[in-house]
N, C-alpha and C positions, 0 to 999 in steps of 0.2 A: 484465412484464419477464422476460427470459430471460438466461441466462448463456452466454457463448461462451468456450471454453477454448484456442483456437488463435489465434496471431498471424497476421495477414494483412498483405500489403504496404501497404495503405491505412492501417494502424494508425500508421505513422510520422506521417502528417499529423494523424490524429484525436487521437493522444496529445498532440501538440504543442498542438492546439486546446484539449483538455480542461485540460491543465496551465496554459496561458495564461489560460483563462477564469476560473480561480480568483482571479487577481489577487494571488497570494501569491508565486509563483516568479519568479526572475530569468530573463533569456534564456539564461544559461549553464546554469541548472538545467533549463530546457526542453530544451536540447540534450542534456543527460545522460539525460533521460527517453526521448528519441528514440533515443539510442545503445543503450539497453538493448533497445528493440524491434528495432533493427538487429542486435544481437548474437543475439537469439533467432531472427530470420529467417535469418541466415547460418549459425549453428551448430546450429540446431534443438534436438534433445533433448540435445546436448552442452553447450548453454548452461546456465549456472547460474541464469538468470532465467526465471521462470515467470509467466504472465499469466492474468488473468481479466477478462473484459469484461462489463458489464451493458448490455443492449440492449433497445430497445422500438421497434416499428414501423420497423425498419431503421436506427435511430439509436443510436450508441454513447453511453450516458449517463455512464459512469464505468468505471474500471478499477483493478486492483491489479497490482503487480509484486512478486514475493516469491521467495525461494529459500533453500535450505539454507545454513547457515553452515559453511564448511570447518573440518575438524578438530574438529567437535562431534558429539555423539550426540543427534540429534533437535531441534537448535535451528535455527530459521528466522528470517530477516530479512523484515520487510515493508518493502520499499524505497519503494514508492509506493502511495498511494491518492488518487484524484482523481475528483471528480464535477463534471460540467458546472455552472457557477455557477447557471444558471437552474433547475437541477433539484435543488439542494441543499435540505435540509430535508424531503425526501420519503422518508427512510429507505433510500435507495439505497446510501449509504456503509455503513450498518449491514448491509445485505444482502450487499454485497461483502465486508465484513470477515468475516461469519459463514461465507460460502461459502469464502473463502480459508482460514479456520481449518479447515474441514472437509477441504479438499484437503490441507492441511499434515498433519493428523492421519492421513489415508489414506496419505500418503507416509512415515509413521513419525515425524512430528514430535511434539514434546511441549511445546515452549516457543517462543513468538513474541516477537521483539524489534523495537521500532520506535524510530527516533531522529528527532528534530525539533529545531528551533531554539526558543529561549526568547523570540525577538523577539515584540513585541505582536501582529503580524499572524497569528501562529501560536496565539494564545490559543484560538480556537474549535477548532482541531485538537487541542490538548492536552486540552481539555475533552471532546471526542469520544472520545478514547482512554480517559479516566477513566470516562466514562459506560458504556463498553463493556467494563468489567472489567479494564482494564490498570492497572498500578501503576507509578509512577515508581520506577525502581531505581537511577538514576545521574544526576548532573549534572556535566558536564565544563565548567568555567568557561573562558571566552574561547576555546572550541574553534574555531568558524568564523571568528571575528574578535574583536578586543577588544570586550567587552561583549555578545558573541553566543555564549551557552552552548549546548552540546548537551544535550538532555534525552532520556534513554533510558527507554522504557516496556517492560514485559514482562507476559506472561500465560501461565500454564500451561494447556494445552488437554488435555482428556481425552475419552474416548468419551462419557461422560454429558453433555458440553457440547453435543454435536451437536443442532442444532435448538432450542437453548434460549437465551434472552436471559441476559446476565450478571446476577447479583444485586447 
């Protein structure tokens, strides 16, 4: 597996396929994922959205989308992380997360924030974040809809974290 750091025009299609393959996201959420790719393609380095892709044998297996949080010093959001459904469980998500953290650290980042839903289909996602050293720092009740809370996770990253698994 290798990483790719630049967005390409075909990533519009592939990101939609990846997000859809998970079976978790709605069509509107899929559209948002593609909109972020389009923003990066149109605005290039002026875009607040940065991407990382995991590839093997010419196939995109997963990706992350992340970026700095405006008006903060070193805080970044991880907006998206998705791995092709048939490739899940092979530590691709963990590799993407660690490389994204490395890139954030290199860009002067110190803290990563991730938000997700508390709906049951997101249970594996929330467990993934906890296994990878993130802590739940907030719960916003009825945020997305009645009964659908927003869960926010965070992790401080440091130079000594590079290349290491969380404890």
